[in-house]
C-alpha positions as CSV (number, residue, x, y, z in Angstrom):
1,M,63.2,108.8,96.6
2,F,63.3,106.5,99.8
3,E,59.7,105.6,100.1
4,G,58.8,101.9,100.7
5,L,62.4,100.9,101.5
6,S,61.9,100.0,105.1
7,P,61.0,96.6,105.1
8,L,64.4,95.9,103.3
9,A,66.2,98.9,105.7
10,R,64.8,97.2,108.9
11,E,67.2,94.2,107.9
12,A,70.2,96.2,106.7
13,R,72.9,96.0,109.1
14,S,75.9,98.2,107.4
15,W,77.1,101.1,110.0
16,P,75.2,103.9,108.5
17,F,71.8,101.8,109.4
18,E,73.0,101.3,113.0
19,Q,73.6,105.1,113.0
20,A,70.3,105.7,111.7
21,R,68.6,103.7,114.1
22,A,70.3,105.3,117.1
23,T,69.2,108.6,115.8
24,I,65.6,107.5,115.5
25,A,65.8,106.2,118.9
26,R,66.9,109.7,119.9
27,V,64.3,111.5,118.3
28,L,61.5,109.6,119.8
29,R,63.2,110.0,123.3
30,V,63.7,113.7,123.0
31,R,60.3,114.5,121.3
32,L,58.0,112.1,123.1
33,P,58.8,112.7,126.7
34,D,56.1,109.9,127.6
35,R,57.6,106.3,127.6
36,A,54.3,105.0,126.1
37,D,54.4,107.3,123.5
38,Q,57.9,106.5,122.5
39,E,57.0,102.7,122.4
40,A,53.9,103.1,120.7
41,A,55.7,105.4,117.9
42,K,58.7,102.9,117.7
43,A,56.2,100.3,117.1
44,L,54.4,101.8,114.1
45,I,58.1,102.8,112.6
46,D,59.4,99.3,113.1
47,A,56.1,98.1,111.3
48,G,56.8,100.4,108.0
49,K,54.0,102.8,109.4
50,T,55.8,106.1,110.0
51,D,53.4,107.9,108.4
52,E,50.8,106.9,110.8
53,A,53.4,107.6,113.7
54,V,53.7,111.1,112.3
55,K,49.9,111.5,112.1
56,A,49.6,110.3,115.7
57,Y,52.5,112.2,117.0
58,P,52.8,115.6,115.6
59,A,56.2,116.3,117.2
60,L,57.8,113.7,114.7
61,S,57.0,116.1,111.8
62,K,59.8,118.5,112.6
63,A,62.9,117.9,110.7
64,V,65.6,116.0,111.8
65,I,68.7,117.9,111.9
66,F,72.1,116.3,110.7
67,E,75.2,118.6,110.9
68,T,78.8,118.8,109.7
69,G,81.3,121.7,110.6
70,Y,83.6,123.3,109.0
71,G,86.5,125.9,109.8
72,P,87.0,128.6,107.0
73,S,90.3,129.5,108.0
74,G,91.4,127.3,105.4
75,L,90.2,125.3,102.1
76,P,88.1,122.4,102.2
77,H,90.0,119.0,102.4
78,L,89.5,115.2,102.6
79,G,88.4,115.5,106.1
80,T,85.6,117.9,105.0
81,F,84.6,115.6,102.3
82,G,84.6,112.5,104.5
83,E,82.5,114.1,107.1
84,V,79.9,115.4,104.8
85,A,80.0,111.9,102.6
86,R,79.4,110.0,106.0
87,T,76.9,112.0,107.4
88,T,75.0,112.0,104.2
89,M,75.0,108.2,104.5
90,V,73.5,108.3,107.6
91,R,70.8,110.6,106.8
92,Q,70.1,108.2,103.6
93,A,69.6,105.3,105.8
94,F,67.4,107.2,108.2
95,R,65.2,108.3,105.2
96,A,65.0,104.5,104.2
97,L,64.0,103.3,107.6
98,V,61.3,105.9,107.8
99,D,60.1,105.8,104.3
100,D,61.1,109.3,104.0
101,H,57.9,110.5,106.1
102,I,60.0,112.3,108.5
103,P,61.9,115.1,106.9
104,T,65.5,115.7,107.3
105,R,67.9,118.5,106.8
106,L,71.8,118.4,106.5
107,I,73.3,121.4,107.7
108,A,77.1,122.5,106.6
109,F,77.8,124.8,109.4
110,S,80.5,127.3,108.9
111,D,82.2,128.6,111.8
112,D,83.2,131.8,110.1
113,M,82.7,134.2,113.1
114,D,86.0,132.9,114.6
115,G,89.0,135.2,114.8
116,L,91.7,134.5,112.7
117,R,94.6,133.1,114.8
118,K,97.3,132.7,112.3
119,V,97.8,133.4,108.5
120,P,97.9,130.3,106.3
121,D,101.2,129.5,104.6
122,N,99.7,128.9,101.2
123,I,98.6,132.4,100.4
124,E,101.0,134.7,98.7
125,N,99.0,138.0,99.7
126,K,99.7,137.7,103.2
127,Q,99.7,141.4,104.3
128,P,95.8,142.1,104.6
129,L,95.4,138.6,107.0
130,I,98.7,140.2,109.2
131,E,96.8,143.0,109.8
132,D,93.3,141.7,110.2
133,L,94.5,139.1,112.8
134,G,92.2,138.6,115.5
135,K,89.2,139.9,113.4
136,P,86.3,137.5,112.8
137,L,86.9,135.8,109.4
138,T,83.9,137.4,107.9
139,V,85.5,140.8,108.5
140,V,89.0,139.8,107.8
141,R,89.7,141.4,104.0
142,D,89.7,138.6,101.2
143,P,93.6,138.3,100.1
144,F,92.2,137.1,96.8
145,G,90.2,140.4,96.1
146,T,87.1,138.1,95.0
147,H,84.9,138.3,97.9
148,D,83.8,140.7,100.9
149,S,85.7,138.9,103.3
150,F,88.3,135.9,103.9
151,G,85.6,134.0,105.3
152,A,83.3,134.8,102.5
153,H,85.8,133.5,100.0
154,N,86.3,130.2,101.8
155,N,82.7,129.7,102.3
156,A,82.3,130.1,98.7
157,R,85.0,127.6,98.0
158,L,83.3,125.0,100.7
159,R,80.0,125.5,98.7
160,A,81.5,124.8,95.2
161,F,83.4,121.8,96.9
162,L,80.2,120.2,98.2
163,D,78.2,121.2,95.1
164,G,80.9,119.5,93.0
165,F,80.3,116.2,94.4
166,G,76.5,116.5,94.3
167,F,75.7,116.8,98.0
168,E,72.4,117.7,99.2
169,Y,72.8,120.4,102.1
170,E,72.0,123.7,103.7
171,F,74.7,126.1,104.1
172,V,74.7,128.0,107.8
173,S,77.0,131.0,108.7
174,S,78.0,131.2,112.1
175,T,78.1,134.9,111.8
176,E,74.5,135.2,110.2
177,C,73.3,133.1,113.0
178,Y,75.1,135.2,115.8
179,K,74.4,138.8,114.2
180,G,70.7,137.6,112.7
181,G,69.3,136.8,116.3
182,L,69.1,133.0,115.8
183,F,71.3,132.1,118.9
184,D,70.4,135.0,121.0
185,E,67.6,133.0,123.1
186,T,70.3,130.4,123.9
187,L,73.1,132.9,124.5
188,L,71.0,134.5,127.2
189,T,70.7,131.1,128.6
190,A,74.3,130.4,128.6
191,L,74.8,133.8,130.6
192,A,72.4,132.8,133.1
193,R,74.0,129.3,133.5
194,F,77.4,130.8,133.2
195,D,78.6,129.1,136.4
196,A,77.5,126.0,135.1
197,I,79.6,126.2,131.8
198,Q,82.6,127.2,134.0
199,K,82.4,124.1,136.1
200,V,82.5,122.0,133.0
201,M,85.2,123.9,131.4
202,L,87.7,124.9,134.0
203,P,88.8,121.4,135.2
204,T,89.7,120.8,131.4
205,L,92.0,123.9,131.3
206,G,95.7,124.7,132.7
207,E,96.1,126.8,135.9
208,E,96.8,129.7,133.7
209,R,94.1,129.5,131.4
210,R,91.6,128.8,134.3
211,A,92.4,132.2,136.0
212,T,91.2,134.2,132.9
213,Y,88.8,131.8,131.1
214,S,85.4,132.9,129.9
215,P,83.0,131.2,127.5
216,F,82.2,134.5,125.9
217,L,84.6,136.0,123.5
218,P,83.6,139.8,123.0
219,V,84.2,141.6,119.7
220,S,86.0,144.7,120.6
221,P,84.1,147.9,119.6
222,T,87.1,149.6,119.1
223,T,89.5,147.0,117.1
224,G,86.8,144.8,116.0
225,K,88.9,141.7,117.2
226,V,87.4,138.5,118.8
227,L,89.1,138.8,122.2
228,Q,90.1,136.0,124.8
229,V,89.6,138.2,127.8
230,P,88.0,137.4,131.5
231,T,84.5,138.4,131.9
232,L,84.7,141.1,134.8
233,E,80.8,141.4,135.3
234,R,77.5,139.9,134.3
235,N,74.2,141.3,134.4
236,V,71.7,138.5,133.4
237,E,68.7,140.9,133.7
238,K,70.3,143.1,130.9
239,G,71.8,140.3,129.2
240,T,75.3,142.0,129.1
241,I,78.8,141.3,130.2
242,V,81.7,143.8,131.1
243,F,85.1,143.1,129.9
244,E,88.3,145.0,129.7
245,D,89.1,146.4,126.0
246,E,92.6,146.3,124.4
247,D,93.0,150.1,125.4
248,G,92.4,149.3,129.2
249,S,88.8,150.6,129.2
250,K,86.0,148.5,130.6
251,V,83.1,147.9,128.1
252,E,79.7,146.7,128.8
253,V,78.2,144.7,125.7
254,P,75.1,142.5,125.0
255,V,75.8,138.8,124.6
256,T,73.1,139.0,121.8
257,G,73.2,140.4,118.2
258,G,76.8,139.4,117.3
259,H,78.6,141.2,120.0
260,V,80.3,138.2,121.2
261,K,81.2,135.0,120.2
262,M,81.2,131.7,122.5
263,Q,84.5,129.7,123.0
264,W,84.5,126.8,120.6
265,K,83.5,123.9,123.1
266,P,80.8,126.1,124.3
267,D,79.9,127.3,121.0
268,W,79.6,123.7,119.8
269,A,77.2,122.8,122.8
270,M,75.2,126.2,122.3
271,R,74.8,125.7,118.3
272,W,73.5,122.2,119.2
273,T,71.0,123.5,121.5
274,A,70.2,126.6,119.4
275,L,69.8,124.6,116.2
276,G,68.3,121.3,117.6
277,V,71.1,119.2,116.0
278,D,70.0,115.4,115.9
279,Y,73.2,114.0,114.9
280,E,76.8,115.0,114.3
281,M,80.0,112.7,113.9
282,S,83.7,114.0,114.6
283,G,87.0,112.6,114.7
284,K,88.4,110.6,117.5
285,D,90.9,113.4,118.5
286,L,88.0,115.2,119.5
287,I,86.3,112.7,122.1
288,D,87.1,114.8,125.2
289,S,85.6,117.9,123.4
290,V,82.5,116.0,122.5
291,K,82.3,115.1,126.1
292,A,82.7,118.7,127.4
293,S,80.3,120.1,124.9
294,S,77.8,117.6,125.5
295,A,77.5,118.4,129.4
296,I,77.6,122.0,128.6
297,C,74.7,121.4,125.9
298,K,72.7,119.6,129.0
299,A,73.5,122.7,131.1
300,L,72.0,124.8,128.4
301,G,68.9,122.8,128.5
302,G,69.4,120.8,125.2
303,V,70.1,117.2,124.5
304,P,73.4,116.5,122.8
305,P,73.3,114.9,119.4
306,E,73.6,111.2,118.4
307,G,77.0,110.4,116.6
308,F,80.1,108.6,117.0
309,N,84.0,109.4,116.6
310,Y,85.5,108.1,113.5
311,E,89.2,107.1,113.3
312,L,91.7,109.5,111.6
313,F,93.7,108.7,108.6
314,L,97.4,107.6,108.7
315,D,100.0,108.1,106.0
316,E,102.3,105.2,104.9
317,N,104.5,105.4,108.0
318,N,101.3,105.2,110.5
319,Q,101.8,108.8,111.2
320,K,98.9,110.9,111.8
321,I,98.0,113.0,108.6
322,S,98.5,116.7,109.3
323,K,97.7,119.4,106.9
324,S,100.9,121.5,108.5
325,K,103.0,118.7,107.9
326,G,101.9,117.8,104.4
327,N,101.9,114.1,104.7
328,G,99.2,111.8,103.4
329,L,96.9,112.9,100.4
330,S,95.0,115.9,99.4
331,M,91.6,116.0,97.6
332,E,93.4,117.1,94.7
333,D,95.8,114.2,94.9
334,W,93.1,111.5,95.0
335,L,91.0,113.2,92.2
336,R,93.8,113.0,90.0
337,Y,94.3,109.2,90.5
338,G,91.0,108.1,91.3
339,A,87.2,108.7,90.6
340,P,85.2,110.5,93.5
341,E,83.1,107.2,94.0
342,S,86.3,105.5,94.8
343,L,87.2,108.1,97.5
344,S,83.3,107.8,98.6
345,Y,83.9,103.9,99.1
346,Y,87.3,104.6,101.0
347,M,85.1,106.9,103.5
348,F,82.4,104.1,103.6
349,Q,84.6,101.3,104.6
350,S,85.1,100.9,108.4
351,P,85.0,104.5,109.9
352,K,85.9,103.4,113.3
353,S,89.0,101.9,112.1
354,A,92.2,103.6,111.5
355,K,93.3,103.6,107.7
356,K,96.3,104.4,105.7
357,L,95.8,107.2,103.4
358,Y,98.4,107.4,100.9
359,F,98.8,106.6,97.0
360,D,99.0,103.0,97.0
361,V,95.4,102.9,98.4
362,I,93.8,104.3,95.6
363,P,94.0,101.6,92.6
364,K,92.7,99.1,95.4
365,A,89.9,101.4,96.6
366,T,89.0,101.9,93.0
367,D,88.8,98.2,92.1
368,E,87.0,97.2,95.3
369,Y,84.2,99.9,94.4
370,L,84.2,98.4,90.8
371,Q,83.6,95.0,92.3
372,Q,80.7,96.0,94.6
373,L,79.0,98.0,91.7
374,D,79.4,94.7,89.5
375,A,77.9,92.8,92.3
376,F,75.0,95.2,93.1
377,G,72.7,94.0,90.3
378,R,73.1,90.5,91.0
379,Q,72.3,90.8,94.8
380,E,69.1,90.3,96.5
381,P,67.3,93.7,97.3
382,A,67.9,93.2,101.0
383,K,71.3,92.7,100.5
384,Q,71.6,95.7,98.1
385,L,71.2,98.2,101.1
386,D,74.5,97.0,102.7
387,N,76.4,97.3,99.5
388,P,78.7,100.3,99.7
389,V,77.5,101.6,96.2
390,W,73.8,101.8,97.8
391,H,75.3,104.4,100.0
392,I,77.6,106.2,97.8
393,H,74.8,106.7,95.1
394,A,72.1,107.7,97.3
395,G,70.3,104.3,96.6
396,K,70.4,104.7,93.0
397,P,73.9,103.2,91.8
398,P,74.7,103.3,87.9
399,E,73.7,100.1,85.9
400,Q,76.8,100.1,84.3
401,G,80.1,99.8,85.8
402,S,83.5,99.1,84.0
403,P,84.1,95.8,82.3
404,V,87.9,96.3,82.8
405,S,89.4,96.7,86.4
406,F,91.8,99.7,87.4
407,S,94.5,97.6,88.1
408,L,94.3,95.9,84.7
409,M,93.9,99.4,83.0
410,L,97.3,100.3,84.9
411,N,99.1,97.2,83.4
412,L,97.8,98.1,79.9
413,V,99.1,101.7,80.1
414,S,102.3,100.1,81.2
415,A,102.7,97.6,78.7
416,A,101.8,100.0,75.7
417,D,103.5,102.9,77.3
418,A,100.3,104.9,76.6
419,S,100.3,108.4,77.0
420,T,96.7,109.2,76.0
421,K,93.1,107.7,76.1
422,E,93.1,107.4,72.4
423,I,95.9,104.9,72.6
424,L,94.1,102.9,75.3
425,W,91.0,103.0,73.5
426,G,92.7,101.4,70.4
427,F,93.2,98.3,72.6
428,L,89.8,98.6,74.4
429,S,87.5,99.0,71.5
430,R,88.8,95.9,70.0
431,Y,88.3,93.9,73.3
432,I,85.0,95.3,73.9
433,P,82.8,95.2,70.9
434,G,81.1,98.7,70.4
435,A,82.9,100.3,73.5
436,S,83.7,103.9,73.2
437,A,84.3,106.8,75.5
438,E,80.5,107.7,74.9
439,T,79.0,104.2,75.5
440,Q,81.5,103.5,78.5
441,P,81.9,106.9,80.5
442,L,83.2,105.3,83.6
443,L,85.7,103.3,81.9
444,D,86.8,106.6,79.8
445,R,87.5,108.3,83.2
446,L,89.5,105.4,84.5
447,A,91.6,105.4,81.4
448,G,92.6,109.2,82.5
449,Y,93.3,108.2,86.2
450,A,95.1,105.3,85.1
451,I,97.8,107.3,82.7
452,N,98.2,109.8,85.6
453,Y,98.9,107.1,88.1
454,Y,101.1,105.3,85.8
455,E,103.2,108.6,85.0
456,D,103.7,109.8,88.4
457,F,104.0,106.5,90.3
458,V,104.7,103.5,88.2
459,K,106.7,104.5,85.4
460,P,109.4,106.0,87.6
461,T,109.8,102.7,89.9
462,K,109.8,100.4,87.0
463,T,112.5,98.0,87.5
464,F,112.7,95.0,85.1
465,R,115.0,91.8,85.7
466,A,116.1,89.1,83.7
467,P,114.5,85.9,84.5
468,T,116.1,82.9,86.0
469,D,116.9,79.7,84.0
470,V,113.8,78.1,85.7
471,E,111.7,81.5,84.9
472,R,112.9,81.4,81.4
473,A,112.2,77.7,80.6
474,A,108.6,78.5,81.7
475,I,108.1,81.7,79.8
476,L,109.4,80.1,76.7
477,D,106.8,77.2,77.3
478,L,104.0,80.0,77.5
479,L,105.3,81.7,74.4
480,A,104.7,78.6,72.5
481,K,101.4,77.8,73.9
482,L,100.4,81.4,73.0
483,K,101.8,81.2,69.6
484,A,99.6,77.9,69.1
485,M,96.5,79.8,69.9
486,P,94.1,81.0,67.1
487,A,95.0,84.7,65.9
488,G,93.1,87.3,67.8
489,T,92.3,85.0,70.5
490,Q,90.4,87.0,73.2
491,D,89.2,84.5,75.7
492,A,90.8,85.7,78.9
493,E,89.9,82.5,80.7
494,L,91.4,80.3,78.1
495,I,94.5,82.4,78.3
496,Q,94.7,82.4,82.1
497,N,94.0,78.7,82.3
498,E,97.2,78.2,80.1
499,V,99.4,80.5,82.1
500,F,98.1,78.6,84.9
501,E,99.2,75.1,83.8
502,V,102.5,76.2,82.5
503,G,103.3,77.4,86.2
504,K,102.3,74.2,87.3
505,A,104.2,72.2,84.9
506,H,107.3,74.2,85.8
507,G,107.2,73.4,89.7
508,F,106.3,77.0,90.8
509,D,105.1,76.7,94.6
510,P,103.4,78.8,95.2
511,L,101.9,79.5,92.0
512,R,102.0,83.5,93.1
513,A,105.7,83.5,92.4
514,W,105.0,82.4,88.7
515,F,102.8,85.1,88.3
516,Q,105.0,87.7,90.1
517,A,108.1,86.6,87.9
518,L,105.8,87.4,84.7
519,Y,105.2,90.6,85.9
520,E,108.6,91.5,86.9
521,V,110.3,90.1,83.8
522,L,107.6,91.5,81.2
523,L,106.3,94.7,82.8
524,G,108.8,95.7,85.4
525,Q,106.5,95.4,88.4
526,S,106.0,92.9,91.0
527,Q,102.1,92.4,90.9
528,G,99.3,93.0,88.5
529,P,95.5,91.6,87.7
530,R,94.7,88.2,86.1
531,F,97.2,87.9,83.3
532,G,95.0,86.3,81.0
533,S,92.8,89.3,81.2
534,F,95.8,91.6,80.3
535,A,97.0,89.4,77.3
536,A,93.4,89.3,76.0
537,I,93.0,93.0,75.9
538,F,96.6,93.6,75.0
539,G,96.5,91.3,72.5
540,I,98.0,87.9,71.8
541,D,100.4,89.0,69.2
542,R,101.5,92.2,71.2
543,T,101.6,89.8,74.3
544,I,104.0,87.2,72.2
545,A,106.0,90.5,70.9
546,L,106.6,91.7,74.5
547,I,107.7,88.4,75.8
548,E,110.2,88.0,72.8
549,E,111.5,91.5,73.4
550,K,112.0,90.9,77.1
551,L,113.6,87.7,76.5
552,G,116.1,89.0,74.3
């Protein structure tokens, strides 16, 4: 899919390509210890000859690992989507830079061996979870009764979530890695380098925690709980630790085979090392954790992955979004009012800048996505790779966008008080010859989103006002000009020019105040899209009737 793109990709400057270049540099540095080999391989890749580089240096034929993490104590959310979407964008850019000659994998890792620390508030059947507190999530009983465990239930939800958006990924379970032996070698290394891990971790902890901290969390053979207890003894040769169980007895268990789980920062480092992760991004709130895990990764003999820390989302009051507070947007919220593509666009934009995430951003993100989609076909191929839609659609954006903006659709819903898509299509099909839900699927989806958004946010806040004397005179002048137009006029530019000239003739300065007055008087809101486009779709006759109704 990405073969032959490297000449264009080398000129791309969007952030996924910058991250992909850093990942290539890491791969060369880690897999080719000799500096001369690194430079020679880089020269071949830069010349669009990655296939020759792979033949010359077989170490490059091993898959490059991109990873995202998920804690299955709760359901997937916007942060989950954002991390997978952004990592996918970097992976795609990497594939374009190397013409797909170096294989890649995207691992969606579920930390499902973590102990259940608290019962989620949004679950009705809490009793099984209360009784199983402290046990691994893949042991905790499923309160929904649909899967073998609570972890399995949430893992299934994660996979359905990712599949629903068409992500290409491999699901990896922490429990399976621990119990299946994939982590055994690295766990034994961690046991041997226990003191080096402690040297990294203990300075980051409070005095009380330091006294009992161990990077190993044994699973009690009697209660099945993941215990946060001190390691009393270590036997590197046997590969075991000794700890005090909940009943006070001393127990010796191997660190392999799923008998222990590591604390999360050492676990993160152990995972990077064992899986050979090349790239993983994380939120700004984890900067210190990344530093600690990177130091532990090096202590384990690994190389920390490439990546960056993205900014967190804020609510409309500039407060950090919190699942427990319930501020900001949920996935369900966005997908009720906006297309998944618009959400991907919002995630693409400036990931290192803090952005507000509340309902008002959805129409703007939707229209900006549509603008980028419309521009894509007119751009030079080199510019297309920096267009957000290239990244959103894996290099193959749809050829057809939407002939009507989302904001214009909202105004159409408002003016027509439309409650169904059928009502909207009555206007749209007259304005766009031959258009239907079948020929314009994106427009049809936008119609549904617009109705939902209007009903929930616009309609309850609509506030009409009477025009001032100056505004009334101008609106009457506009009314006369509209009546003078040929019946059925659908020339949006012609109508817009008339509106513009009326505003100038009546001395509105700035002219924005004239358009604001039109929307406040006619639609009960302070802003909207180009009035000419709105009138062309709504119909000259209906626009005239609307003006006459509001002027009284």
